[in-house]
N, C-alpha and C positions, 0 to 999 in steps of 0.2 A: 415467495411462492411462484416459481416459474411455470408457464403454461405448458401442458403436454398437448400433442395433436389429438384432436377429437375423432373418434372412429367408433363404429359399432363393435360390440364385444361378444364373441361366441362363447357358449357354455364351455368351461374347461373340460379337458379330457382327463377323467379321473383314473384312467388305466395306466398312465405314465408312471413307471416305477420310481423315477427320480424325483417325483413330486412329493415323496414321503421321506423326510429326514429323521432318522431314528438312531444315528450313531454320531459320536463326536467327530469322526473322520468325515462323515457326510456333511455335517454342519460346517466344519472348517473349509471343506471344498466349496460349499455354497457361498460362504462369506468371502472366499478368495476370488470368486468370479463375478460378484456384484460390486458396483462402486460404492464408495462411502464419501461423505462430505456434506456440507451445508446445502449444496444444490441438488442432492439426490432425494427423491420422494419414494415413499413406499406406502402400501396399505397393510394394515395389521388388524387382525381380529383374534379373539381368544375363545376357548371353550373350557368350561369347568364342569365338575360333577356335583354341583350343589343340589340337584334333584335326586341324587342317588347315594350320597354318603353323609356321614355325620359332620365332617369338617371338609368343606369344599377345597379342592386343590386345582391348580392349573394343569389341564390335561392336553391342550393343543395350543400352538401358536401358528396362525395362518399368516403368510407373508406373500405379498405381491410387489415386485420391484422390476420394472422393465418387462422383459419377457419371462422372468422367473415368477412362478406361482407355486408355492410349496407349503406343505404342512410340516411343522417341526414338533417332534414328540418329546415334551419335557419329562414324561415318565420313563423314557428310555435313555435320555441324555442327562446325567447327574449334574453337569456343570454347564449352565447356559450363560455364563459371564461373557464369553465372546460375542454372543448375540446381543446381550445388553449393551456392551461397549459399542457395537455397530449401531444400535438404535439411538445411542446418544449423539451420533454424528450426523443423522439424517433427519428429514422432515417426514413425520408420521401422520397418516390420515386414518381415521377410524370412523365408524358410524355408531352413534350413541356411545361415546367414549367413557362415560363415567364408570361403568362396571369394569371395563378393560383396564382403566387406570387404577382402579381400586385393587384389582387382582394383581397387577404389576407391582404396586406398592407392597402388598402383602407378601408376594413371592420373592421379589428382588430387593425390597426396601428402597426402591428408587422409581421415579417416573421420568422418562426422557423429557427434555425441555420443549422440543418443538412438536407438539401434538395438536392436530386440527380435526374438527368433527364435521363430517358432511351432513349429519342430522341438524346441527346448529345452523349450518349454511343454508340448508333447504328451508328451515323455519324462518330465517331472516329474509328469505326470498318470497315468503308468503305461502309456502306449502303447508296445508293443514293436515294432510296425511303424509307423514314423513318417515314411516317405517321403511327399511331397506327394500323389502320385497315389493312394496307398493311403488317406490321410486324406480326400481329396476324395470318393473312392468310398464310404468308410465313412460319412461325414457327410452328403454331398449326393446319393449315389446316382448320381454322374456318373463315367463312365470316361474319363479323359484319354488322348488319343492319344499314343503314344510315337514316332510315325513320324519326328518331326523332332529327336529327342533328340541324334543325332550329326550333325546337319546342319552344313553349312559356313556359319556366320553371317557370314562376311566377304564372301560373294558377294551381288551385287545384280543384279536386284531379288529381294526375298524372295517366295516363293510364298505363296498364300493359306493353305496348310496350315501353313507356318512362322509366319505372322502369328498364326493361331489358336492354335498351340502356345504362342507367346511370351506372348500376352495371357492365356491360361489360367493361366500360371504366377503371375500376380498377382491374378487375378479372385477367388479364393477366400480369400486370405490374411487379410484383415481379419475376415472372419466366423469363420475358424478361430481367430483371435486372441481374439475375443469368447468363443467357446465354451470354449477352454482357460484363459483368464484367469479366467473365471467358476468353472471347476472348481478352479483353483489357490486362489482366494479361499475357496471352500467348504472346501477341505482345509487351509487355513492355510499354503500353500506359496508364496504370491506373493513374499515376501521372498527365498526361495531362487532363484526365477526371475530377479528383478531383479539379484541379486548375480551370478548365472551370466552374464547378458547383459553386464554391465559388465566382468566378467573376460574374456569372449570377445573383446570389442573391444580391451581392453588387451593381450591376448595377441598379437593380430595386429599392433598398433602396436609392440610390443617384439620382434617376431620378427626375428632378424638376417637380413640378405640372404644369399643362397646363397654359399658359399665357392668362388670360382672355382678355387682350387687343390685342392679336395677333392670337386668334383662328380662326378668319375670314380669315386669310391669307392662303387660301386653295391652294392646288397644281394647278398651272396654273395662279395664280394671278400675277406672276411676269411679265407677258406680258402687264398688264394694266398700264396706266399712272395714276397719282394721282387722276384725276377726276373719272376714272373708279374704282379705289380703294375706293374712297369715296362712290360710289353707291354699290360696293360689300359689304362693311362693313354694310351699312344700310340694304341690302337684307339679309345678314347673320343673323343680329340681328332680322329681321322680322321672318325668318324661325325658329330661336331658340325660339322665343316667341310663335309661333304657335305650335311647337313641345312640349314645356312645357305645353301649354294650353291643348293639346290633350293627353298628356302623351304618346307620341310616339317618336321613334327615328327620328332625324332630316331628315335623308335621305328618310324617308317615307312621308315627307311633300314635299320636292323637292330635287333633286340631286345637287351635286356641279357643274355639267356641266350646269344645268339650271341657277344657280347663275352667273356663268361666262358669259354665253350668254347674260343674261339680262344686266349685268354690262357693257359688251363691247358695246352692242347696245346703252345704255344710254350715255356712254362715247362719242359715235360718233353722238349724237343728235337724236338717234332713240327712240323707245318706248319699254317698257317691259310690257307684258300682261300675266296674270295668265290663266291657263286652266279653262274651264267652270266647271270642276268637283268641284272646290272650292266654298264654300258657299259665299253669298254676304258679310257677315261680314268680312270674310278673305280677299276678294277683296278690301274692304275699307281700312283695315289695311295695305295691300300691297301698295296701291296707296299713302297712307299717308307716308309710309316709303320712297317711291320714291320722293314725294314732299319735305319732310323734308331734304333729302339728296341734292336735287337740290338747296335748299335754304341755305345750309351750306356754310359759307364763304370759299373762296379758301385757306385762311391762316390756316384753320382747316382740310384741306384734309390730309389724311395720305400719307406718302411718301414710296417709295420702300425702304426696308432695304438694307443697303450696302452689296454688295456681297463680299465674301472672295475670292480674286483673288491673285494668286501668280504671282510675276513678272517673266517674261520670263527668264528662267535659263537653258540653254542648258545642262549644266553639271548635274543638278538635274533631268531633263527630261530623260537624258541618264541613270542615276542611277535608275530611276523608271522602265524603260523598262527592265533593267537588273534584278532588284529585282522581277518584275512580272514574267519574264521568269524563274528565279530561283524558285520562289514559285510554279509555275505550274509544273515544272520538279519534285520538291520534292513531291508535292501532288500526281502526277501520279506514282512516285516510291513507295509511301506509300499506294497507292490505296485509297486515300481519296479525297474528294472535296478540291481542292487547296484553296478555299476561307476560309477554316477552319484555314489556316496558316496566314491569314491576308486579310482583304478586300482590294479592289482596292483603296478606299479612304484613308485607313490607310497607305498603301504603298506610295501613293502620298504625304500624309502629312509628313511622316518622311523624305522623300527626300528633302523637302523644309524646314522642321522644325525638324532636327534630335533630338532635346532635348525632343520630344514628344514620343520617343520610349517606355519608361516605361509606359506611359499613354495609349498607343494604342495596345501594344502587351503583351501577357502573357509570363511567363518565358519559357515555353516549345516552344512557337512560336519563341521567340528570339533565343533560342538555335538551333532549326532546321534551321532557316533562316540565322543564323550567323550575327545578327544585334544587 
């Protein structure tokens, strides 16, 4: 990670026509004029339409490299493999990289190898407010507009405000990287950061796909008995079908709280009714889903998944309290969030299952914690 010169960063000019790349030719021209190779750094961000469509898709890729700050439009360029190939050759910086890496994997079936996260760097430096907008305001004195935060990035054309918002998301990242990597080196924490970034990428790559047979087991479903779970599953599938039919996110059809209330009422012999805002055809499909669930044989009702419960072990419980106190003390001494040294669940797990230490803790965490 070679250092860049540190300077103040002006808000990008969103009126530049060449900042919007929406043809294969324009993409090829961009990639021909920016360097590639292990010593090249770039900032990347992505935008998706998860708040506005049934199945989210990659809608924008924002890229900053040297003096180039551009928006690449995946909806207008069918083949982005030249961009993916270029990204494989360079050092990529993101802020809060988990979502972007997840979107890359889903879209391109690959995550470039050299990805670093300024959010992780800021946290390891002791920052407790580590959102991009807060850091930009704190470091540069620039207040980023949040006006387009929930915009529909799948619509075209993009407004000037949306373009400005998107470009700002990458405009400051490399300079934040310089600032926090410098601090990490001074504090002797750069190895912690590098290991954390490698682990974050591997975690996304190893994350299993969503279980289609268990997606309906939403938070709060554990309180339902099998009869209620049977209704919940039917209602979830009804909502999913409506969302797909309308091409809207499921939560815009009905919230999880509604599904749980309906399922609980039906479990107890009550009724479930849709709001009058739904059209008659939707009401009919809803009632059919409820009837079909009511007619499902009890032998086909879903059961609660077995809960992982540790047997009462006073010695392990005492060890957990000691480890947690030690973690909190070390975190406070280092002036970082103690959870960075290990989550509560990870600490609890290794007290009952010591052989999971390597699975749950990074090298630098184990060394600091003495585990």
